[in-house]
ZATOR-572615 format. One record per residue: x, y, z of N, C-alpha, C in turn; residue in one letter. Coordinates in nm, 4 decimals, always signed. Layout:
REM residues N
<site><n_x>X</n_x><n_y>Y</n_y><n_z>Z</n_z><ca_x>X</ca_x><ca_y>Y</ca_y><ca_z>Z</ca_z><c_x>X</c_x><c_y>Y</c_y><c_z>Z</c_z><rest>A</rest></site>
...
***
This chain:
REM residues 81
<site><n_x>+1.4999</n_x><n_y>+7.2762</n_y><n_z>+6.0696</n_z><ca_x>+1.6349</ca_x><ca_y>+7.2723</ca_y><ca_z>+6.0177</ca_z><c_x>+1.6739</c_x><c_y>+7.1267</c_y><c_z>+5.9978</c_z><rest>M</rest></site>
<site><n_x>+1.7327</n_x><n_y>+7.0959</n_y><n_z>+5.8832</n_z><ca_x>+1.7771</ca_x><ca_y>+6.9610</ca_y><ca_z>+5.8523</ca_z><c_x>+1.9271</c_x><c_y>+6.9609</c_y><c_z>+5.8268</c_z><rest>N</rest></site>
<site><n_x>+1.9934</n_x><n_y>+6.8590</n_y><n_z>+5.8775</n_z><ca_x>+2.1366</ca_x><ca_y>+6.8415</ca_y><ca_z>+5.8555</ca_z><c_x>+2.1578</c_x><c_y>+6.7040</c_y><c_z>+5.7950</c_z><rest>I</rest></site>
<site><n_x>+2.2155</n_x><n_y>+6.6995</n_y><n_z>+5.6749</n_z><ca_x>+2.2465</ca_x><ca_y>+6.5717</ca_y><ca_z>+5.6112</ca_z><c_x>+2.3755</c_x><c_y>+6.5204</c_y><c_z>+5.6740</c_z><rest>Q</rest></site>
<site><n_x>+2.3651</n_x><n_y>+6.4174</n_y><n_z>+5.7560</n_z><ca_x>+2.4798</ca_x><ca_y>+6.3662</ca_y><ca_z>+5.8296</ca_z><c_x>+2.5601</c_x><c_y>+6.2673</c_y><c_z>+5.7458</c_z><rest>L</rest></site>
<site><n_x>+2.4933</n_x><n_y>+6.1720</n_y><n_z>+5.6854</n_z><ca_x>+2.5587</ca_x><ca_y>+6.0716</ca_y><ca_z>+5.6006</ca_z><c_x>+2.4727</c_x><c_y>+6.0527</c_y><c_z>+5.4768</c_z><rest>I</rest></site>
<site><n_x>+2.5387</n_x><n_y>+6.0442</n_y><n_z>+5.3634</n_z><ca_x>+2.4656</ca_x><ca_y>+6.0189</ca_y><ca_z>+5.2397</ca_z><c_x>+2.5613</c_x><c_y>+5.9539</c_y><c_z>+5.1415</c_z><rest>Q</rest></site>
<site><n_x>+2.5297</n_x><n_y>+5.8311</n_y><n_z>+5.1014</n_z><ca_x>+2.6121</ca_x><ca_y>+5.7693</ca_y><ca_z>+4.9989</ca_z><c_x>+2.6158</c_x><c_y>+5.6189</c_y><c_z>+5.0056</c_z><rest>G</rest></site>
<site><n_x>+2.6907</n_x><n_y>+5.5629</n_y><n_z>+4.9110</n_z><ca_x>+2.7124</ca_x><ca_y>+5.4194</ca_y><ca_z>+4.9041</ca_z><c_x>+2.8509</c_x><c_y>+5.3890</c_y><c_z>+4.9596</c_z><rest>N</rest></site>
<site><n_x>+2.8582</n_x><n_y>+5.2864</n_y><n_z>+5.0426</n_z><ca_x>+2.9830</ca_x><ca_y>+5.2507</ca_y><ca_z>+5.1082</ca_z><c_x>+3.0057</c_x><c_y>+5.1011</c_y><c_z>+5.0939</c_z><rest>F</rest></site>
<site><n_x>+3.1344</n_x><n_y>+5.0614</n_y><n_z>+5.0898</n_z><ca_x>+3.1585</ca_x><ca_y>+4.9181</ca_y><ca_z>+5.0940</ca_z><c_x>+3.1214</c_x><c_y>+4.8700</c_y><c_z>+5.2339</c_z><rest>N</rest></site>
<site><n_x>+3.1012</n_x><n_y>+4.7419</n_y><n_z>+5.2500</n_z><ca_x>+3.0483</ca_x><ca_y>+4.6903</ca_y><ca_z>+5.3765</ca_z><c_x>+3.1396</c_x><c_y>+4.7212</c_y><c_z>+5.4946</c_z><rest>S</rest></site>
<site><n_x>+3.2704</n_x><n_y>+4.7185</n_y><n_z>+5.4738</n_z><ca_x>+3.3640</ca_x><ca_y>+4.7483</ca_y><ca_z>+5.5830</ca_z><c_x>+3.3476</c_x><c_y>+4.8923</c_y><c_z>+5.6309</c_z><rest>K</rest></site>
<site><n_x>+3.3452</n_x><n_y>+4.9870</n_y><n_z>+5.5363</n_z><ca_x>+3.3306</ca_x><ca_y>+5.1283</ca_y><ca_z>+5.5728</ca_z><c_x>+3.1932</c_x><c_y>+5.1571</c_y><c_z>+5.6328</c_z><rest>D</rest></site>
<site><n_x>+3.0899</n_x><n_y>+5.0959</n_y><n_z>+5.5774</n_z><ca_x>+2.9545</ca_x><ca_y>+5.1156</ca_y><ca_z>+5.6307</ca_z><c_x>+2.9473</c_x><c_y>+5.0697</c_y><c_z>+5.7755</c_z><rest>A</rest></site>
<site><n_x>+3.0041</n_x><n_y>+4.9531</n_y><n_z>+5.8027</n_z><ca_x>+3.0021</ca_x><ca_y>+4.9013</ca_y><ca_z>+5.9392</ca_z><c_x>+3.0823</c_x><c_y>+4.9906</c_y><c_z>+6.0331</c_z><rest>L</rest></site>
<site><n_x>+3.1950</n_x><n_y>+5.0411</n_y><n_z>+5.9866</n_z><ca_x>+3.2774</ca_x><ca_y>+5.1287</ca_y><ca_z>+6.0699</ca_z><c_x>+3.2044</c_x><c_y>+5.2589</c_y><c_z>+6.1023</c_z><rest>E</rest></site>
<site><n_x>+3.1432</n_x><n_y>+5.3202</n_y><n_z>+6.0026</n_z><ca_x>+3.0710</ca_x><ca_y>+5.4466</ca_y><ca_z>+6.0232</ca_z><c_x>+2.9567</c_x><c_y>+5.4277</c_y><c_z>+6.1225</c_z><rest>I</rest></site>
<site><n_x>+2.8754</n_x><n_y>+5.3269</n_y><n_z>+6.0989</n_z><ca_x>+2.7591</ca_x><ca_y>+5.3051</ca_y><ca_z>+6.1853</ca_z><c_x>+2.8023</c_x><c_y>+5.2637</c_y><c_z>+6.3252</c_z><rest>I</rest></site>
<site><n_x>+2.9030</n_x><n_y>+5.1780</n_y><n_z>+6.3355</n_z><ca_x>+2.9514</ca_x><ca_y>+5.1342</ca_y><ca_z>+6.4671</ca_z><c_x>+2.9995</c_x><c_y>+5.2527</c_y><c_z>+6.5492</c_z><rest>S</rest></site>
<site><n_x>+3.0755</n_x><n_y>+5.3414</n_y><n_z>+6.4865</n_z><ca_x>+3.1261</ca_x><ca_y>+5.4568</ca_y><ca_z>+6.5603</ca_z><c_x>+3.0129</c_x><c_y>+5.5483</c_y><c_z>+6.6057</c_z><rest>Q</rest></site>
<site><n_x>+2.9133</n_x><n_y>+5.5679</n_y><n_z>+6.5212</n_z><ca_x>+2.7992</ca_x><ca_y>+5.6510</ca_y><ca_z>+6.5612</ca_z><c_x>+2.7236</c_x><c_y>+5.5876</c_y><c_z>+6.6778</c_z><rest>M</rest></site>
<site><n_x>+2.7022</n_x><n_y>+5.4572</n_y><n_z>+6.6707</n_z><ca_x>+2.6301</ca_x><ca_y>+5.3881</ca_y><ca_z>+6.7777</ca_z><c_x>+2.7096</c_x><c_y>+5.3928</c_y><c_z>+6.9079</c_z><rest>M</rest></site>
<site><n_x>+2.8426</n_x><n_y>+5.3782</n_y><n_z>+6.8984</n_z><ca_x>+2.9250</ca_x><ca_y>+5.3831</ca_y><ca_z>+7.0193</ca_z><c_x>+2.9213</c_x><c_y>+5.5217</c_y><c_z>+7.0840</c_z><rest>H</rest></site>
<site><n_x>+2.9117</n_x><n_y>+5.6256</n_y><n_z>+7.0038</n_z><ca_x>+2.8988</ca_x><ca_y>+5.7610</ca_y><ca_z>+7.0591</ca_z><c_x>+2.7691</c_x><c_y>+5.7715</c_y><c_z>+7.1394</c_z><rest>V</rest></site>
<site><n_x>+2.6595</n_x><n_y>+5.7176</n_y><n_z>+7.0851</n_z><ca_x>+2.5315</ca_x><ca_y>+5.7217</ca_y><ca_z>+7.1572</ca_z><c_x>+2.5387</c_x><c_y>+5.6398</c_y><c_z>+7.2857</c_z><rest>K</rest></site>
<site><n_x>+2.6020</n_x><n_y>+5.5242</n_y><n_z>+7.2798</n_z><ca_x>+2.6154</ca_x><ca_y>+5.4396</ca_y><ca_z>+7.3989</ca_z><c_x>+2.6980</c_x><c_y>+5.5117</c_y><c_z>+7.5049</c_z><rest>I</rest></site>
<site><n_x>+2.8108</n_x><n_y>+5.5688</n_y><n_z>+7.4648</n_z><ca_x>+2.8965</ca_x><ca_y>+5.6408</ca_y><ca_z>+7.5601</ca_z><c_x>+2.8234</c_x><c_y>+5.7604</c_y><c_z>+7.6204</c_z><rest>K</rest></site>
<site><n_x>+2.7403</n_x><n_y>+5.8271</n_y><n_z>+7.5417</n_z><ca_x>+2.6626</ca_x><ca_y>+5.9399</ca_y><ca_z>+7.5932</ca_z><c_x>+2.5735</c_x><c_y>+5.8938</c_y><c_z>+7.7085</c_z><rest>Y</rest></site>
<site><n_x>+2.5006</n_x><n_y>+5.7853</n_y><n_z>+7.6873</n_z><ca_x>+2.4110</ca_x><ca_y>+5.7369</ca_y><ca_z>+7.7927</ca_z><c_x>+2.4893</c_x><c_y>+5.6837</c_y><c_z>+7.9124</c_z><rest>H</rest></site>
<site><n_x>+2.6025</n_x><n_y>+5.6204</n_y><n_z>+7.8879</n_z><ca_x>+2.6862</ca_x><ca_y>+5.5739</ca_y><ca_z>+7.9991</ca_z><c_x>+2.7359</c_x><c_y>+5.6915</c_y><c_z>+8.0818</c_z><rest>E</rest></site>
<site><n_x>+2.7717</n_x><n_y>+5.8010</n_y><n_z>+8.0152</n_z><ca_x>+2.8237</ca_x><ca_y>+5.9178</ca_y><ca_z>+8.0870</ca_z><c_x>+2.7166</c_x><c_y>+5.9865</c_y><c_z>+8.1713</c_z><rest>S</rest></site>
<site><n_x>+2.5899</n_x><n_y>+5.9676</n_y><n_z>+8.1371</n_z><ca_x>+2.4807</ca_x><ca_y>+6.0305</ca_y><ca_z>+8.2112</ca_z><c_x>+2.4401</c_x><c_y>+5.9501</c_y><c_z>+8.3350</c_z><rest>K</rest></site>
<site><n_x>+2.4905</n_x><n_y>+5.8276</n_y><n_z>+8.3456</n_z><ca_x>+2.4628</ca_x><ca_y>+5.7466</ca_y><ca_z>+8.4648</ca_z><c_x>+2.5688</c_x><c_y>+5.7810</c_y><c_z>+8.5687</c_z><rest>I</rest></site>
<site><n_x>+2.5245</n_x><n_y>+5.8299</n_y><n_z>+8.6829</n_z><ca_x>+2.6182</ca_x><ca_y>+5.8647</ca_y><ca_z>+8.7899</ca_z><c_x>+2.5601</c_x><c_y>+5.8223</c_y><c_z>+8.9239</c_z><rest>S</rest></site>
<site><n_x>+2.6401</n_x><n_y>+5.8395</n_y><n_z>+9.0259</n_z><ca_x>+2.5937</ca_x><ca_y>+5.8063</ca_y><ca_z>+9.1609</ca_z><c_x>+2.4763</c_x><c_y>+5.8936</c_y><c_z>+9.2029</c_z><rest>N</rest></site>
<site><n_x>+2.4623</n_x><n_y>+6.0098</n_y><n_z>+9.1415</n_z><ca_x>+2.3547</ca_x><ca_y>+6.1024</ca_y><ca_z>+9.1756</ca_z><c_x>+2.2259</c_x><c_y>+6.0747</c_y><c_z>+9.0989</c_z><rest>N</rest></site>
<site><n_x>+2.2315</n_x><n_y>+5.9834</n_y><n_z>+9.0019</n_z><ca_x>+2.1131</ca_x><ca_y>+5.9533</ca_y><ca_z>+8.9213</ca_z><c_x>+2.0126</c_x><c_y>+5.8741</c_y><c_z>+9.0029</c_z><rest>S</rest></site>
<site><n_x>+1.8847</n_x><n_y>+5.9010</n_y><n_z>+8.9784</n_z><ca_x>+1.7832</ca_x><ca_y>+5.8220</ca_y><ca_z>+9.0474</ca_z><c_x>+1.7671</c_x><c_y>+5.6879</c_y><c_z>+8.9757</c_z><rest>N</rest></site>
<site><n_x>+1.7056</n_x><n_y>+5.5935</n_y><n_z>+9.0443</n_z><ca_x>+1.6945</ca_x><ca_y>+5.4572</ca_y><ca_z>+8.9931</ca_z><c_x>+1.6187</c_x><c_y>+5.4514</c_y><c_z>+8.8606</c_z><rest>E</rest></site>
<site><n_x>+1.5148</n_x><n_y>+5.5322</n_y><n_z>+8.8489</n_z><ca_x>+1.4349</ca_x><ca_y>+5.5340</ca_y><ca_z>+8.7261</ca_z><c_x>+1.5185</c_x><c_y>+5.5798</c_y><c_z>+8.6063</c_z><rest>E</rest></site>
<site><n_x>+1.5982</n_x><n_y>+5.6850</n_y><n_z>+8.6264</n_z><ca_x>+1.6838</ca_x><ca_y>+5.7360</ca_y><ca_z>+8.5193</ca_z><c_x>+1.7897</c_x><c_y>+5.6326</c_y><c_z>+8.4805</c_z><rest>D</rest></site>
<site><n_x>+1.8476</n_x><n_y>+5.5667</n_y><n_z>+8.5784</n_z><ca_x>+1.9488</ca_x><ca_y>+5.4643</ca_y><ca_z>+8.5517</ca_z><c_x>+1.8884</c_x><c_y>+5.3502</c_y><c_z>+8.4706</c_z><rest>I</rest></site>
<site><n_x>+1.7709</n_x><n_y>+5.3028</n_y><n_z>+8.5104</n_z><ca_x>+1.7057</ca_x><ca_y>+5.1936</ca_y><ca_z>+8.4380</ca_z><c_x>+1.6720</c_x><c_y>+5.2348</c_y><c_z>+8.2949</c_z><rest>K</rest></site>
<site><n_x>+1.6252</n_x><n_y>+5.3588</n_y><n_z>+8.2784</n_z><ca_x>+1.5938</ca_x><ca_y>+5.4097</ca_y><ca_z>+8.1450</ca_z><c_x>+1.7181</c_x><c_y>+5.4091</c_y><c_z>+8.0563</c_z><rest>F</rest></site>
<site><n_x>+1.8281</n_x><n_y>+5.4611</n_y><n_z>+8.1085</n_z><ca_x>+1.9519</ca_x><ca_y>+5.4687</ca_y><ca_z>+8.0294</ca_z><c_x>+2.0101</c_x><c_y>+5.3299</c_y><c_z>+8.0031</c_z><rest>R</rest></site>
<site><n_x>+2.0017</n_x><n_y>+5.2415</n_y><n_z>+8.1012</n_z><ca_x>+2.0498</ca_x><ca_y>+5.1047</ca_y><ca_z>+8.0802</ca_z><c_x>+1.9687</c_x><c_y>+5.0347</c_y><c_z>+7.9716</c_z><rest>E</rest></site>
<site><n_x>+1.8387</n_x><n_y>+5.0584</n_y><n_z>+7.9690</n_z><ca_x>+1.7534</ca_x><ca_y>+4.9999</ca_y><ca_z>+7.8648</ca_z><c_x>+1.7906</c_x><c_y>+5.0566</c_y><c_z>+7.7279</c_z><rest>A</rest></site>
<site><n_x>+1.8178</n_x><n_y>+5.1871</n_y><n_z>+7.7219</n_z><ca_x>+1.8595</ca_x><ca_y>+5.2489</ca_y><ca_z>+7.5954</ca_z><c_x>+1.9912</c_x><c_y>+5.1885</c_y><c_z>+7.5471</c_z><rest>K</rest></site>
<site><n_x>+2.0852</n_x><n_y>+5.1701</n_y><n_z>+7.6387</n_z><ca_x>+2.2155</ca_x><ca_y>+5.1127</ca_y><ca_z>+7.6032</ca_z><c_x>+2.1981</c_x><c_y>+4.9709</c_y><c_z>+7.5501</c_z><rest>I</rest></site>
<site><n_x>+2.1166</n_x><n_y>+4.8908</n_y><n_z>+7.6167</n_z><ca_x>+2.0927</ca_x><ca_y>+4.7532</ca_y><ca_z>+7.5711</ca_z><c_x>+2.0272</c_x><c_y>+4.7509</c_y><c_z>+7.4336</c_z><rest>K</rest></site>
<site><n_x>+1.9329</n_x><n_y>+4.8422</n_y><n_z>+7.4101</n_z><ca_x>+1.8673</ca_x><ca_y>+4.8485</ca_y><ca_z>+7.2791</ca_z><c_x>+1.9671</c_x><c_y>+4.8879</c_y><c_z>+7.1712</c_z><rest>R</rest></site>
<site><n_x>+2.0519</n_x><n_y>+4.9856</n_y><n_z>+7.2009</n_z><ca_x>+2.1533</ca_x><ca_y>+5.0282</ca_y><ca_z>+7.1043</ca_z><c_x>+2.2513</c_x><c_y>+4.9149</c_y><c_z>+7.0735</c_z><rest>L</rest></site>
<site><n_x>+2.2898</n_x><n_y>+4.8395</n_y><n_z>+7.1769</n_z><ca_x>+2.3801</ca_x><ca_y>+4.7264</ca_y><ca_z>+7.1558</ca_z><c_x>+2.3142</c_x><c_y>+4.6195</c_y><c_z>+7.0693</c_z><rest>Q</rest></site>
<site><n_x>+2.1862</n_x><n_y>+4.5931</n_y><n_z>+7.0930</n_z><ca_x>+2.1144</ca_x><ca_y>+4.4950</ca_y><ca_z>+7.0114</ca_z><c_x>+2.1012</c_x><c_y>+4.5458</c_y><c_z>+6.8685</c_z><rest>K</rest></site>
<site><n_x>+2.0678</n_x><n_y>+4.6740</n_y><n_z>+6.8530</n_z><ca_x>+2.0577</ca_x><ca_y>+4.7322</ca_y><ca_z>+6.7190</ca_z><c_x>+2.1905</c_x><c_y>+4.7196</c_y><c_z>+6.6445</c_z><rest>D</rest></site>
<site><n_x>+2.3011</n_x><n_y>+4.7443</n_y><n_z>+6.7136</n_z><ca_x>+2.4321</ca_x><ca_y>+4.7343</ca_y><ca_z>+6.6507</ca_z><c_x>+2.4606</c_x><c_y>+4.5905</c_y><c_z>+6.6084</c_z><rest>L</rest></site>
<site><n_x>+2.4243</n_x><n_y>+4.4943</n_y><n_z>+6.6919</n_z><ca_x>+2.4399</ca_x><ca_y>+4.3530</ca_y><ca_z>+6.6565</ca_z><c_x>+2.3600</c_x><c_y>+4.3216</c_y><c_z>+6.5302</c_z><rest>F</rest></site>
<site><n_x>+2.2351</n_x><n_y>+4.3682</n_y><n_z>+6.5255</n_z><ca_x>+2.1492</ca_x><ca_y>+4.3442</ca_y><ca_z>+6.4090</ca_z><c_x>+2.2046</c_x><c_y>+4.4119</c_y><c_z>+6.2834</c_z><rest>D</rest></site>
<site><n_x>+2.2581</n_x><n_y>+4.5322</n_y><n_z>+6.2994</n_z><ca_x>+2.3162</ca_x><ca_y>+4.6050</ca_y><ca_z>+6.1867</ca_z><c_x>+2.4370</c_x><c_y>+4.5299</c_y><c_z>+6.1317</c_z><rest>I</rest></site>
<site><n_x>+2.5227</n_x><n_y>+4.4814</n_y><n_z>+6.2214</n_z><ca_x>+2.6399</ca_x><ca_y>+4.4039</ca_y><ca_z>+6.1771</ca_z><c_x>+2.5964</c_x><c_y>+4.2824</c_y><c_z>+6.0965</c_z><rest>R</rest></site>
<site><n_x>+2.4959</n_x><n_y>+4.2125</n_y><n_z>+6.1464</n_z><ca_x>+2.4451</ca_x><ca_y>+4.0940</ca_y><ca_z>+6.0774</ca_z><c_x>+2.3904</c_x><c_y>+4.1319</c_y><c_z>+5.9400</c_z><rest>D</rest></site>
<site><n_x>+2.3132</n_x><n_y>+4.2392</n_y><n_z>+5.9336</n_z><ca_x>+2.2555</ca_x><ca_y>+4.2849</ca_y><ca_z>+5.8069</ca_z><c_x>+2.3651</c_x><c_y>+4.3196</c_y><c_z>+5.7061</c_z><rest>F</rest></site>
<site><n_x>+2.4637</n_x><n_y>+4.3969</n_y><n_z>+5.7500</n_z><ca_x>+2.5701</ca_x><ca_y>+4.4409</ca_y><ca_z>+5.6595</ca_z><c_x>+2.6534</c_x><c_y>+4.3227</c_y><c_z>+5.6112</c_z><rest>I</rest></site>
<site><n_x>+2.6846</n_x><n_y>+4.2301</n_y><n_z>+5.7009</n_z><ca_x>+2.7660</ca_x><ca_y>+4.1149</ca_y><ca_z>+5.6622</ca_z><c_x>+2.6947</c_x><c_y>+4.0254</c_y><c_z>+5.5615</c_z><rest>Q</rest></site>
<site><n_x>+2.5634</n_x><n_y>+4.0289</n_y><n_z>+5.5593</n_z><ca_x>+2.4864</ca_x><ca_y>+3.9456</ca_y><ca_z>+5.4672</ca_z><c_x>+2.4316</c_x><c_y>+4.0228</c_y><c_z>+5.3476</c_z><rest>N</rest></site>
<site><n_x>+2.4733</n_x><n_y>+4.1480</n_y><n_z>+5.3295</n_z><ca_x>+2.4126</ca_x><ca_y>+4.2334</ca_y><ca_z>+5.2271</ca_z><c_x>+2.4917</c_x><c_y>+4.2471</c_y><c_z>+5.0984</c_z><rest>S</rest></site>
<site><n_x>+2.6098</n_x><n_y>+4.1965</n_y><n_z>+5.0932</n_z><ca_x>+2.6882</ca_x><ca_y>+4.2147</ca_y><ca_z>+4.9719</ca_z><c_x>+2.7894</c_x><c_y>+4.3259</c_y><c_z>+4.9869</c_z><rest>G</rest></site>
<site><n_x>+2.8327</n_x><n_y>+4.3780</n_y><n_z>+4.8732</n_z><ca_x>+2.9458</ca_x><ca_y>+4.4699</ca_y><ca_z>+4.8745</ca_z><c_x>+2.9108</c_x><c_y>+4.6140</c_y><c_z>+4.9071</c_z><rest>E</rest></site>
<site><n_x>+2.8029</n_x><n_y>+4.6672</n_y><n_z>+4.8522</n_z><ca_x>+2.7708</ca_x><ca_y>+4.8093</ca_y><ca_z>+4.8699</ca_z><c_x>+2.6489</c_x><c_y>+4.8276</c_y><c_z>+4.9597</c_z><rest>K</rest></site>
<site><n_x>+2.6607</n_x><n_y>+4.9243</n_y><n_z>+5.0495</n_z><ca_x>+2.5526</ca_x><ca_y>+4.9587</ca_y><ca_z>+5.1415</ca_z><c_x>+2.5220</c_x><c_y>+5.1070</c_y><c_z>+5.1224</c_z><rest>I</rest></site>
<site><n_x>+2.3949</n_x><n_y>+5.1400</n_y><n_z>+5.1038</n_z><ca_x>+2.3535</ca_x><ca_y>+5.2793</ca_y><ca_z>+5.0927</ca_z><c_x>+2.3107</c_x><c_y>+5.3270</c_y><c_z>+5.2307</c_z><rest>N</rest></site>
<site><n_x>+2.3696</n_x><n_y>+5.4365</n_y><n_z>+5.2750</n_z><ca_x>+2.3357</ca_x><ca_y>+5.4938</ca_y><ca_z>+5.4056</ca_z><c_x>+2.2849</c_x><c_y>+5.6356</c_y><c_z>+5.3838</c_z><rest>I</rest></site>
<site><n_x>+2.1693</n_x><n_y>+5.6644</n_y><n_z>+5.4407</n_z><ca_x>+2.1104</ca_x><ca_y>+5.7980</ca_y><ca_z>+5.4401</ca_z><c_x>+2.0794</c_x><c_y>+5.8329</c_y><c_z>+5.5856</c_z><rest>Q</rest></site>
<site><n_x>+2.1376</n_x><n_y>+5.9393</n_y><n_z>+5.6354</n_z><ca_x>+2.1125</ca_x><ca_y>+5.9792</ca_y><ca_z>+5.7736</ca_z><c_x>+2.0983</c_x><c_y>+6.1307</c_y><c_z>+5.7789</c_z><rest>S</rest></site>
<site><n_x>+1.9856</n_x><n_y>+6.1735</n_y><n_z>+5.8310</n_z><ca_x>+1.9571</ca_x><ca_y>+6.3162</ca_y><ca_z>+5.8391</ca_z><c_x>+1.9069</c_x><c_y>+6.3480</c_y><c_z>+5.9793</c_z><rest>E</rest></site>
<site><n_x>+1.9476</n_x><n_y>+6.4615</n_y><n_z>+6.0298</n_z><ca_x>+1.9003</ca_x><ca_y>+6.5093</ca_y><ca_z>+6.1596</ca_z><c_x>+1.7984</c_x><c_y>+6.6196</c_y><c_z>+6.1339</c_z><rest>I</rest></site>
<site><n_x>+1.6819</n_x><n_y>+6.6071</n_y><n_z>+6.1963</n_z><ca_x>+1.5766</ca_x><ca_y>+6.7085</ca_y><ca_z>+6.1853</ca_z><c_x>+1.5681</c_x><c_y>+6.7815</c_y><c_z>+6.3189</c_z><rest>H</rest></site>
<site><n_x>+1.5858</n_x><n_y>+6.9118</n_y><n_z>+6.3172</n_z><ca_x>+1.5749</ca_x><ca_y>+6.9941</ca_y><ca_z>+6.4374</ca_z><c_x>+1.4519</c_x><c_y>+7.0827</c_y><c_z>+6.4255</c_z><rest>L</rest></site>
<site><n_x>+1.3748</n_x><n_y>+7.0887</n_y><n_z>+6.5332</n_z><ca_x>+1.2583</ca_x><ca_y>+7.1768</ca_y><ca_z>+6.5330</ca_z><c_x>+1.2301</c_x><c_y>+7.2229</c_y><c_z>+6.6747</c_z><rest>S</rest></site>
<site><n_x>+1.1483</n_x><n_y>+7.3253</n_y><n_z>+6.6856</n_z><ca_x>+1.1098</ca_x><ca_y>+7.3784</ca_y><ca_z>+6.8169</ca_z><c_x>+0.9820</c_x><c_y>+7.3147</c_y><c_z>+6.8608</c_z><rest>K</rest></site>
***
């Protein structure tokens, strides 16, 4: 099953807003899974994921700011068993 999540051309401001919000949702998800009951390995894994997402977001901002006016975004979710 495929779900077309984002498809189109966006001005740089809108592109950055869309991607930033999606990345923040992923970051908040991993933050919410870290609890006092989590084992150390799980915490380290999630912290590494959060740091990678933050770095990716920094890189995306840099790319968009240097890319001109229009940004094409294609995002699809693939679900399978």
